[in-house]
N, C-alpha and C positions, 0 to 999 in steps of 0.2 A: 560175065566172069569178073571176079573181084581180084584186084591187084594189091598185094601186100608184101612186106619185107619178111624174109625168113629169119629165124632165130640166129642163124649163122651170120647173116648180113648185119643184123643189129649188133651182135657181139664184136664183129670186125670194126664197125664204126665206133663203138664204145672204147675198144682197145686203142685204136688210132687216136681218138680224142684224149684218152688218158696219157698216152706217150707224149703227145704234143704239149699237154698241160705240164707234164713232169719236166719237159725241156724249157718251155717258155717262162713259166711262173718264177723259177729261181732267178732267171736273168732279169726279170722285171723288178724283183724284190731285192736287188743288190743293196747292201747296207748303206743307206744314206745317199744313194745316187741322185735322186731328185732333190733331196734336201741340200746337198753340196752345190748342185747346179744352180739352185735358187739363191743360195748365199753368194755364189760367184757373180751372178747377174746383179744382185743388189750392190755388192761392193764395186763392181765396174760402174754402175749407174751413179753411185756416190762419188767415185773419183771424178767422173765426168761432170757431175754437178758442182763439185768443189772447183774444178777448172773453169767452168762457165760462170760461177758466182764471182770468182776472182776478176774475171774480165768485166762482168756486169757492175760490180761494186768498185772497180779500179782500186782494189785493195787486196793484200795477200790473204789467201785462204789456205789452211793447213788440214791435212788428214793425219791424225795421230794414232798410231797403232800401239795397243797394249796386249801383246801376245800372251803374257802370263795370265791375264784375266779374260782372254778370248773376246776382246772388244776393240773397237776403234771409234773415233769421233771426228767430226768436221768442226773446225774452230775458225773464228774470224781473226782479224789482226790483233784483237785484245785478248786472245785465247779463251773467248767465250764460245760455248757450244752453239753452233749454228742452228737456228730454228726458223723454218719457213712457214709463213701463215698464208692462207688462201682467203679469197673473198667470202666464201661460204662459212667462214668461222673456223674451219679446220686448220690444223698445223702439224708440222713434223719436226721432231727434235732429232738431230743427227748424231746421237750417241747410240751406237749399235753394239749389242751384246749377243755373241754367238755361243753355241755350246750348251746352253741351259735348256731345260724343258720348255718347249714352245715351238716357235716357228723354225728355228735352225738347230734343233737338238742334235748333239753329237758332232757338230762342225767346229773345228778348231782353227786358230790362226797359228801359223808356224813359219819359221825362216823368213823373217822380215829383213830385207837388205837395204831399206832406205836409211840414210844416215840419221842416227838418233831415233830411228823408228818413226820418222816424220817426213812427209813430203809436203812441200809448200809450193803453191801456184802463185805466180806474180800477176800483175795487172794485165799482162799480155797472154796469160794462160800457160806460160812456160813453167816447168817444174824446177825446183831448186836443185834437184838431183834425180837421177834415174834409180830404178831399183825394182824389187819385186816382193810379193808376199804370197805365201802358199796357204791354201785352204785345204784342210785334211778332214776326211770322214772315213773311218775304217781303213780300208786299203786304197781308197781313192784320194788322189791329190791333184789339185788344180793350181797353177801358178799364174798370178795376175802380174803383169809387167807394165811399168810406165817408162817409156823411152826418155832418156836424159835430155835431149835437145828439143824434141818435138812434142813431148807430152802424150804421145800416142799410147793408148791403153790396149793391151792385148791379153788373151787368155790361151793357155795351153795345158793339156793334161800332162802330168809328170809320171813317168814310169816308176813302178815300185822300186825303192832303193835308190832313186835318182833324184 
């Protein structure tokens, strides 16, 4: 005796799969969700790098935000953009541009609350001031905050309109 699926069983499975796809796919494809999360991770990593470089170099390191041009950069005590080189010959220039076609397309910098749009870490890794910066992509906003006294960096989603 041969066992097989009936046409009704196959149609039920196809229907359930179609309904599941109609519900799941739009949630996975929310505008810029993965892109803004990647940009937030990069900015947090850069803030922590600036803090650690200030301690390692025993010299002030700044993160300068330019919200109008959707960019930020890490600078040393001479206001030169920080560049880190590796033994294998590679290097990384810490002048980051968001919002343009490429890696972080559609992500913008908004609502920078650091005094003068700059946060400076001293030789002990302490920030000159506390504040926050919002990253925005479509209807999604994340706020990255640096605590004034401790320099602790945190991330939180911001509700629409908040």
